[in-house]
Biotite code that builds the C-alpha atoms (Angstrom):
import biotite.structure as struc

atoms = struc.array([
    struc.Atom([31.366, -107.389, -148.689], chain_id="A", res_id=1, res_name="MET", atom_name="CA", element="C"),
    struc.Atom([28.290, -106.592, -146.128], chain_id="A", res_id=2, res_name="ALA", atom_name="CA", element="C"),
    struc.Atom([27.338, -103.455, -148.350], chain_id="A", res_id=3, res_name="ASP", atom_name="CA", element="C"),
    struc.Atom([26.143, -105.872, -151.066], chain_id="A", res_id=4, res_name="LYS", atom_name="CA", element="C"),
    struc.Atom([24.032, -107.823, -149.242], chain_id="A", res_id=5, res_name="VAL", atom_name="CA", element="C"),
    struc.Atom([20.279, -107.180, -149.746], chain_id="A", res_id=6, res_name="THR", atom_name="CA", element="C"),
    struc.Atom([16.896, -108.950, -148.839], chain_id="A", res_id=7, res_name="VAL", atom_name="CA", element="C"),
    struc.Atom([14.570, -110.799, -151.482], chain_id="A", res_id=8, res_name="SER", atom_name="CA", element="C"),
    struc.Atom([11.938, -108.439, -153.061], chain_id="A", res_id=9, res_name="GLN", atom_name="CA", element="C"),
    struc.Atom([9.485, -110.760, -151.192], chain_id="A", res_id=10, res_name="GLU", atom_name="CA", element="C"),
    struc.Atom([11.039, -109.934, -147.924], chain_id="A", res_id=11, res_name="THR", atom_name="CA", element="C"),
    struc.Atom([11.461, -105.905, -148.814], chain_id="A", res_id=12, res_name="LYS", atom_name="CA", element="C"),
    struc.Atom([7.353, -106.449, -149.174], chain_id="A", res_id=13, res_name="GLU", atom_name="CA", element="C"),
    struc.Atom([7.137, -107.617, -145.718], chain_id="A", res_id=14, res_name="ARG", atom_name="CA", element="C"),
    struc.Atom([9.151, -104.962, -144.299], chain_id="A", res_id=15, res_name="ILE", atom_name="CA", element="C"),
    struc.Atom([6.973, -102.591, -146.067], chain_id="A", res_id=16, res_name="GLU", atom_name="CA", element="C"),
    struc.Atom([3.841, -104.073, -144.997], chain_id="A", res_id=17, res_name="THR", atom_name="CA", element="C"),
    struc.Atom([5.251, -103.761, -141.311], chain_id="A", res_id=18, res_name="PHE", atom_name="CA", element="C"),
    struc.Atom([6.406, -100.291, -141.611], chain_id="A", res_id=19, res_name="GLU", atom_name="CA", element="C"),
    struc.Atom([2.777, -99.432, -142.866], chain_id="A", res_id=20, res_name="LYS", atom_name="CA", element="C"),
    struc.Atom([1.105, -101.400, -139.878], chain_id="A", res_id=21, res_name="ALA", atom_name="CA", element="C"),
    struc.Atom([3.556, -100.024, -137.600], chain_id="A", res_id=22, res_name="ASP", atom_name="CA", element="C"),
    struc.Atom([2.542, -96.256, -138.563], chain_id="A", res_id=23, res_name="LYS", atom_name="CA", element="C"),
    struc.Atom([-0.950, -97.209, -138.372], chain_id="A", res_id=24, res_name="LEU", atom_name="CA", element="C"),
    struc.Atom([-0.215, -98.302, -134.968], chain_id="A", res_id=25, res_name="PHE", atom_name="CA", element="C"),
    struc.Atom([1.367, -95.285, -134.063], chain_id="A", res_id=26, res_name="LYS", atom_name="CA", element="C"),
    struc.Atom([-1.083, -92.725, -135.607], chain_id="A", res_id=27, res_name="GLU", atom_name="CA", element="C"),
    struc.Atom([-4.101, -94.589, -133.491], chain_id="A", res_id=28, res_name="GLU", atom_name="CA", element="C"),
    struc.Atom([-1.980, -94.684, -130.562], chain_id="A", res_id=29, res_name="LEU", atom_name="CA", element="C"),
    struc.Atom([-1.509, -90.960, -130.559], chain_id="A", res_id=30, res_name="GLU", atom_name="CA", element="C"),
    struc.Atom([-4.901, -90.320, -131.305], chain_id="A", res_id=31, res_name="ALA", atom_name="CA", element="C"),
    struc.Atom([-5.957, -92.434, -128.275], chain_id="A", res_id=32, res_name="PHE", atom_name="CA", element="C"),
    struc.Atom([-3.606, -90.892, -125.995], chain_id="A", res_id=33, res_name="GLU", atom_name="CA", element="C"),
    struc.Atom([-4.386, -87.439, -126.862], chain_id="A", res_id=34, res_name="ARG", atom_name="CA", element="C"),
    struc.Atom([-8.250, -88.288, -126.130], chain_id="A", res_id=35, res_name="GLU", atom_name="CA", element="C"),
    struc.Atom([-7.636, -89.920, -123.080], chain_id="A", res_id=36, res_name="HIS", atom_name="CA", element="C"),
    struc.Atom([-4.862, -87.690, -121.665], chain_id="A", res_id=37, res_name="GLU", atom_name="CA", element="C"),
    struc.Atom([-6.050, -87.553, -118.264], chain_id="A", res_id=38, res_name="LEU", atom_name="CA", element="C"),
    struc.Atom([-6.974, -91.308, -117.920], chain_id="A", res_id=39, res_name="GLN", atom_name="CA", element="C"),
    struc.Atom([-3.802, -92.412, -119.120], chain_id="A", res_id=40, res_name="LEU", atom_name="CA", element="C"),
    struc.Atom([-2.084, -89.965, -116.862], chain_id="A", res_id=41, res_name="ALA", atom_name="CA", element="C"),
    struc.Atom([-3.806, -91.651, -113.939], chain_id="A", res_id=42, res_name="ARG", atom_name="CA", element="C"),
    struc.Atom([-3.405, -94.947, -115.301], chain_id="A", res_id=43, res_name="LEU", atom_name="CA", element="C"),
    struc.Atom([0.243, -94.366, -115.671], chain_id="A", res_id=44, res_name="ASP", atom_name="CA", element="C"),
    struc.Atom([0.770, -92.669, -111.772], chain_id="A", res_id=45, res_name="ARG", atom_name="CA", element="C"),
    struc.Atom([-1.351, -95.544, -110.503], chain_id="A", res_id=46, res_name="LEU", atom_name="CA", element="C"),
    struc.Atom([1.155, -97.805, -112.618], chain_id="A", res_id=47, res_name="ARG", atom_name="CA", element="C"),
    struc.Atom([4.648, -96.550, -111.232], chain_id="A", res_id=48, res_name="ASP", atom_name="CA", element="C"),
    struc.Atom([3.043, -96.444, -107.332], chain_id="A", res_id=49, res_name="ASP", atom_name="CA", element="C"),
    struc.Atom([1.898, -100.352, -107.898], chain_id="A", res_id=50, res_name="ARG", atom_name="CA", element="C"),
    struc.Atom([5.640, -101.091, -109.254], chain_id="A", res_id=51, res_name="ASN", atom_name="CA", element="C"),
    struc.Atom([7.206, -99.331, -106.440], chain_id="A", res_id=52, res_name="ALA", atom_name="CA", element="C"),
    struc.Atom([5.090, -100.955, -103.719], chain_id="A", res_id=53, res_name="LYS", atom_name="CA", element="C"),
    struc.Atom([5.908, -104.040, -105.577], chain_id="A", res_id=54, res_name="LEU", atom_name="CA", element="C"),
    struc.Atom([9.457, -103.793, -105.480], chain_id="A", res_id=55, res_name="ASP", atom_name="CA", element="C"),
    struc.Atom([9.321, -102.718, -102.031], chain_id="A", res_id=56, res_name="GLU", atom_name="CA", element="C"),
    struc.Atom([7.346, -105.892, -101.055], chain_id="A", res_id=57, res_name="ALA", atom_name="CA", element="C"),
    struc.Atom([9.901, -108.187, -102.870], chain_id="A", res_id=58, res_name="ARG", atom_name="CA", element="C"),
    struc.Atom([12.756, -106.195, -101.200], chain_id="A", res_id=59, res_name="ARG", atom_name="CA", element="C"),
    struc.Atom([11.302, -106.880, -97.782], chain_id="A", res_id=60, res_name="ALA", atom_name="CA", element="C"),
    struc.Atom([10.226, -110.622, -98.525], chain_id="A", res_id=61, res_name="ILE", atom_name="CA", element="C"),
    struc.Atom([13.875, -111.279, -99.715], chain_id="A", res_id=62, res_name="ARG", atom_name="CA", element="C"),
    struc.Atom([15.546, -109.778, -96.658], chain_id="A", res_id=63, res_name="ALA", atom_name="CA", element="C"),
    struc.Atom([13.122, -111.294, -94.546], chain_id="A", res_id=64, res_name="GLU", atom_name="CA", element="C"),
    struc.Atom([13.408, -114.716, -96.058], chain_id="A", res_id=65, res_name="THR", atom_name="CA", element="C"),
    struc.Atom([17.483, -114.524, -96.021], chain_id="A", res_id=66, res_name="GLU", atom_name="CA", element="C"),
    struc.Atom([17.176, -113.914, -92.063], chain_id="A", res_id=67, res_name="ALA", atom_name="CA", element="C"),
    struc.Atom([15.449, -116.973, -91.714], chain_id="A", res_id=68, res_name="LEU", atom_name="CA", element="C"),
    struc.Atom([17.903, -119.902, -90.391], chain_id="A", res_id=69, res_name="GLU", atom_name="CA", element="C"),
    struc.Atom([16.317, -121.972, -92.496], chain_id="A", res_id=70, res_name="TYR", atom_name="CA", element="C"),
    struc.Atom([18.252, -123.481, -95.534], chain_id="A", res_id=71, res_name="MET", atom_name="CA", element="C"),
    struc.Atom([15.724, -124.626, -97.605], chain_id="A", res_id=72, res_name="ARG", atom_name="CA", element="C"),
    struc.Atom([12.120, -123.161, -97.439], chain_id="A", res_id=73, res_name="VAL", atom_name="CA", element="C"),
    struc.Atom([9.355, -122.739, -99.498], chain_id="A", res_id=74, res_name="THR", atom_name="CA", element="C"),
    struc.Atom([6.057, -120.643, -98.739], chain_id="A", res_id=75, res_name="PHE", atom_name="CA", element="C"),
    struc.Atom([3.282, -118.699, -100.246], chain_id="A", res_id=76, res_name="THR", atom_name="CA", element="C"),
    struc.Atom([2.364, -114.821, -98.593], chain_id="A", res_id=77, res_name="SER", atom_name="CA", element="C"),
    struc.Atom([-0.591, -113.333, -100.812], chain_id="A", res_id=78, res_name="GLY", atom_name="CA", element="C"),
    struc.Atom([0.356, -113.184, -104.139], chain_id="A", res_id=79, res_name="PRO", atom_name="CA", element="C"),
    struc.Atom([3.999, -114.138, -103.574], chain_id="A", res_id=80, res_name="PHE", atom_name="CA", element="C"),
    struc.Atom([5.574, -117.482, -103.970], chain_id="A", res_id=81, res_name="LYS", atom_name="CA", element="C"),
    struc.Atom([9.235, -117.649, -102.207], chain_id="A", res_id=82, res_name="ILE", atom_name="CA", element="C"),
    struc.Atom([11.625, -120.136, -102.047], chain_id="A", res_id=83, res_name="GLN", atom_name="CA", element="C"),
    struc.Atom([14.930, -120.205, -100.551], chain_id="A", res_id=84, res_name="LYS", atom_name="CA", element="C"),
    struc.Atom([17.583, -122.354, -102.250], chain_id="A", res_id=85, res_name="LYS", atom_name="CA", element="C"),
    struc.Atom([20.253, -124.388, -100.923], chain_id="A", res_id=86, res_name="TRP", atom_name="CA", element="C"),
    struc.Atom([22.992, -125.927, -103.129], chain_id="A", res_id=87, res_name="SER", atom_name="CA", element="C"),
    struc.Atom([24.457, -129.460, -101.357], chain_id="A", res_id=88, res_name="ASP", atom_name="CA", element="C"),
    struc.Atom([28.265, -130.317, -102.345], chain_id="A", res_id=89, res_name="TYR", atom_name="CA", element="C"),
    struc.Atom([30.677, -132.711, -100.983], chain_id="A", res_id=90, res_name="TYR", atom_name="CA", element="C"),
    struc.Atom([34.103, -130.907, -100.261], chain_id="A", res_id=91, res_name="ILE", atom_name="CA", element="C"),
    struc.Atom([36.592, -132.320, -102.545], chain_id="A", res_id=92, res_name="PRO", atom_name="CA", element="C"),
    struc.Atom([39.506, -133.023, -100.604], chain_id="A", res_id=93, res_name="GLU", atom_name="CA", element="C"),
    struc.Atom([37.877, -134.293, -97.718], chain_id="A", res_id=94, res_name="LYS", atom_name="CA", element="C"),
    struc.Atom([35.750, -136.640, -99.236], chain_id="A", res_id=95, res_name="LEU", atom_name="CA", element="C"),
    struc.Atom([38.778, -137.932, -101.484], chain_id="A", res_id=96, res_name="VAL", atom_name="CA", element="C"),
    struc.Atom([40.804, -138.705, -98.346], chain_id="A", res_id=97, res_name="ALA", atom_name="CA", element="C"),
    struc.Atom([38.202, -140.311, -96.641], chain_id="A", res_id=98, res_name="MET", atom_name="CA", element="C"),
    struc.Atom([37.174, -142.861, -100.027], chain_id="A", res_id=99, res_name="LEU", atom_name="CA", element="C"),
    struc.Atom([40.796, -143.862, -99.698], chain_id="A", res_id=100, res_name="ALA", atom_name="CA", element="C"),
    struc.Atom([40.943, -144.393, -96.259], chain_id="A", res_id=101, res_name="ASP", atom_name="CA", element="C"),
    struc.Atom([37.809, -146.516, -96.341], chain_id="A", res_id=102, res_name="HIS", atom_name="CA", element="C"),
    struc.Atom([39.111, -148.616, -99.513], chain_id="A", res_id=103, res_name="GLY", atom_name="CA", element="C"),
    struc.Atom([37.003, -146.825, -101.684], chain_id="A", res_id=104, res_name="LEU", atom_name="CA", element="C"),
    struc.Atom([38.478, -144.616, -103.949], chain_id="A", res_id=105, res_name="TYR", atom_name="CA", element="C"),
    struc.Atom([39.476, -147.124, -106.395], chain_id="A", res_id=106, res_name="ASP", atom_name="CA", element="C"),
    struc.Atom([35.443, -148.271, -106.453], chain_id="A", res_id=107, res_name="SER", atom_name="CA", element="C"),
    struc.Atom([34.601, -144.271, -106.682], chain_id="A", res_id=108, res_name="ALA", atom_name="CA", element="C"),
    struc.Atom([37.128, -143.790, -109.941], chain_id="A", res_id=109, res_name="LEU", atom_name="CA", element="C"),
    struc.Atom([35.322, -146.593, -111.300], chain_id="A", res_id=110, res_name="SER", atom_name="CA", element="C"),
    struc.Atom([31.818, -145.436, -110.508], chain_id="A", res_id=111, res_name="ALA", atom_name="CA", element="C"),
    struc.Atom([32.660, -141.865, -111.878], chain_id="A", res_id=112, res_name="GLY", atom_name="CA", element="C"),
    struc.Atom([31.945, -140.319, -108.354], chain_id="A", res_id=113, res_name="VAL", atom_name="CA", element="C"),
    struc.Atom([35.499, -139.487, -108.376], chain_id="A", res_id=114, res_name="VAL", atom_name="CA", element="C"),
    struc.Atom([37.580, -138.197, -111.472], chain_id="A", res_id=115, res_name="ALA", atom_name="CA", element="C"),
    struc.Atom([41.655, -138.560, -111.568], chain_id="A", res_id=116, res_name="VAL", atom_name="CA", element="C"),
    struc.Atom([41.510, -134.645, -111.684], chain_id="A", res_id=117, res_name="LYS", atom_name="CA", element="C"),
    struc.Atom([39.540, -134.717, -108.245], chain_id="A", res_id=118, res_name="THR", atom_name="CA", element="C"),
    struc.Atom([36.200, -133.393, -109.585], chain_id="A", res_id=119, res_name="GLU", atom_name="CA", element="C"),
    struc.Atom([33.589, -134.741, -107.424], chain_id="A", res_id=120, res_name="ILE", atom_name="CA", element="C"),
    struc.Atom([30.510, -135.914, -108.618], chain_id="A", res_id=121, res_name="ALA", atom_name="CA", element="C"),
    struc.Atom([26.792, -134.533, -108.011], chain_id="A", res_id=122, res_name="LYS", atom_name="CA", element="C"),
    struc.Atom([26.053, -134.540, -104.667], chain_id="A", res_id=123, res_name="TYR", atom_name="CA", element="C"),
    struc.Atom([23.053, -136.906, -105.314], chain_id="A", res_id=124, res_name="ASP", atom_name="CA", element="C"),
    struc.Atom([25.569, -139.155, -107.317], chain_id="A", res_id=125, res_name="GLU", atom_name="CA", element="C"),
    struc.Atom([28.243, -139.287, -104.283], chain_id="A", res_id=126, res_name="VAL", atom_name="CA", element="C"),
    struc.Atom([25.294, -139.658, -101.857], chain_id="A", res_id=127, res_name="GLN", atom_name="CA", element="C"),
    struc.Atom([24.069, -142.554, -103.636], chain_id="A", res_id=128, res_name="LYS", atom_name="CA", element="C"),
    struc.Atom([27.312, -144.046, -103.992], chain_id="A", res_id=129, res_name="PHE", atom_name="CA", element="C"),
    struc.Atom([28.240, -143.877, -100.263], chain_id="A", res_id=130, res_name="LEU", atom_name="CA", element="C"),
    struc.Atom([24.666, -144.917, -99.523], chain_id="A", res_id=131, res_name="LYS", atom_name="CA", element="C"),
    struc.Atom([25.262, -148.348, -101.619], chain_id="A", res_id=132, res_name="ASP", atom_name="CA", element="C"),
    struc.Atom([28.457, -148.908, -100.065], chain_id="A", res_id=133, res_name="LYS", atom_name="CA", element="C"),
    struc.Atom([26.848, -148.527, -96.421], chain_id="A", res_id=134, res_name="GLY", atom_name="CA", element="C"),
    struc.Atom([29.045, -145.397, -95.491], chain_id="A", res_id=135, res_name="VAL", atom_name="CA", element="C"),
    struc.Atom([26.763, -142.529, -95.797], chain_id="A", res_id=136, res_name="LEU", atom_name="CA", element="C"),
    struc.Atom([26.757, -141.464, -92.145], chain_id="A", res_id=137, res_name="ARG", atom_name="CA", element="C"),
    struc.Atom([30.525, -141.696, -91.931], chain_id="A", res_id=138, res_name="GLU", atom_name="CA", element="C"),
    struc.Atom([31.248, -139.326, -94.993], chain_id="A", res_id=139, res_name="PHE", atom_name="CA", element="C"),
    struc.Atom([28.572, -136.404, -93.423], chain_id="A", res_id=140, res_name="GLU", atom_name="CA", element="C"),
    struc.Atom([31.219, -134.241, -92.265], chain_id="A", res_id=141, res_name="CYS", atom_name="CA", element="C"),
    struc.Atom([32.345, -134.191, -96.076], chain_id="A", res_id=142, res_name="CYS", atom_name="CA", element="C"),
    struc.Atom([29.284, -132.512, -96.773], chain_id="A", res_id=143, res_name="GLU", atom_name="CA", element="C"),
    struc.Atom([28.923, -128.567, -97.256], chain_id="A", res_id=144, res_name="ASP", atom_name="CA", element="C"),
    struc.Atom([26.626, -126.585, -99.182], chain_id="A", res_id=145, res_name="GLY", atom_name="CA", element="C"),
    struc.Atom([26.094, -122.824, -100.277], chain_id="A", res_id=146, res_name="ALA", atom_name="CA", element="C"),
    struc.Atom([22.865, -120.398, -100.152], chain_id="A", res_id=147, res_name="GLU", atom_name="CA", element="C"),
    struc.Atom([21.431, -119.927, -103.357], chain_id="A", res_id=148, res_name="ASP", atom_name="CA", element="C"),
    struc.Atom([19.564, -116.773, -104.294], chain_id="A", res_id=149, res_name="SER", atom_name="CA", element="C"),
    struc.Atom([16.068, -116.491, -103.377], chain_id="A", res_id=150, res_name="THR", atom_name="CA", element="C"),
    struc.Atom([13.634, -117.295, -105.842], chain_id="A", res_id=151, res_name="ALA", atom_name="CA", element="C"),
    struc.Atom([10.018, -114.832, -105.780], chain_id="A", res_id=152, res_name="ILE", atom_name="CA", element="C"),
    struc.Atom([7.257, -115.739, -108.117], chain_id="A", res_id=153, res_name="GLY", atom_name="CA", element="C"),
    struc.Atom([4.019, -113.859, -108.566], chain_id="A", res_id=154, res_name="GLY", atom_name="CA", element="C"),
    struc.Atom([3.228, -110.611, -109.821], chain_id="A", res_id=155, res_name="PRO", atom_name="CA", element="C"),
    struc.Atom([5.337, -108.906, -112.489], chain_id="A", res_id=156, res_name="LYS", atom_name="CA", element="C"),
    struc.Atom([5.748, -105.144, -113.464], chain_id="A", res_id=157, res_name="SER", atom_name="CA", element="C"),
    struc.Atom([3.504, -104.072, -116.230], chain_id="A", res_id=158, res_name="VAL", atom_name="CA", element="C"),
    struc.Atom([4.974, -101.871, -118.757], chain_id="A", res_id=159, res_name="PRO", atom_name="CA", element="C"),
    struc.Atom([3.857, -98.825, -119.761], chain_id="A", res_id=160, res_name="PRO", atom_name="CA", element="C"),
    struc.Atom([0.624, -98.819, -122.486], chain_id="A", res_id=161, res_name="PHE", atom_name="CA", element="C"),
    struc.Atom([1.990, -98.833, -125.921], chain_id="A", res_id=162, res_name="GLY", atom_name="CA", element="C"),
    struc.Atom([5.660, -99.738, -125.098], chain_id="A", res_id=163, res_name="ALA", atom_name="CA", element="C"),
    struc.Atom([7.587, -102.324, -126.637], chain_id="A", res_id=164, res_name="GLU", atom_name="CA", element="C"),
    struc.Atom([8.129, -105.392, -124.917], chain_id="A", res_id=165, res_name="LEU", atom_name="CA", element="C"),
    struc.Atom([11.897, -106.057, -124.070], chain_id="A", res_id=166, res_name="LYS", atom_name="CA", element="C"),
    struc.Atom([11.661, -110.194, -124.700], chain_id="A", res_id=167, res_name="LYS", atom_name="CA", element="C"),
    struc.Atom([9.319, -111.908, -126.922], chain_id="A", res_id=168, res_name="GLU", atom_name="CA", element="C"),
])
């Protein structure tokens, strides 16, 4: 069935117009590359060297940041912005048991903090609920967390001149 699908004449013309523009671009790029072969080769080596050093710097930053004892940290170093993340949550079984022990299970169900299928709401929602009930400190032993990946912002790799973009 797909064999019979075709595009309109207007779309065909746009495709042809693109193909002509693409051909002209590639011809001009090839001419430019021939005229500037030495400079482009040097730029390509410099780009490769820069990107390798960028990768080395990112790996060093990631390793050093992940070794920090802090759960959360944000700082800058040179052109890099580093953020070590931490995701907080409550331990479901422990929280439900303690809510029941404190007579808060039914109100936690009504508030949507705990569901019958024993899923715990987001950390902040549970924390607010416990704070509103005046028992936040008593439930600290139910808290836990997991380290998230380290995010590094800053310089990006430079693609080779004339390369097609992977994303638009």
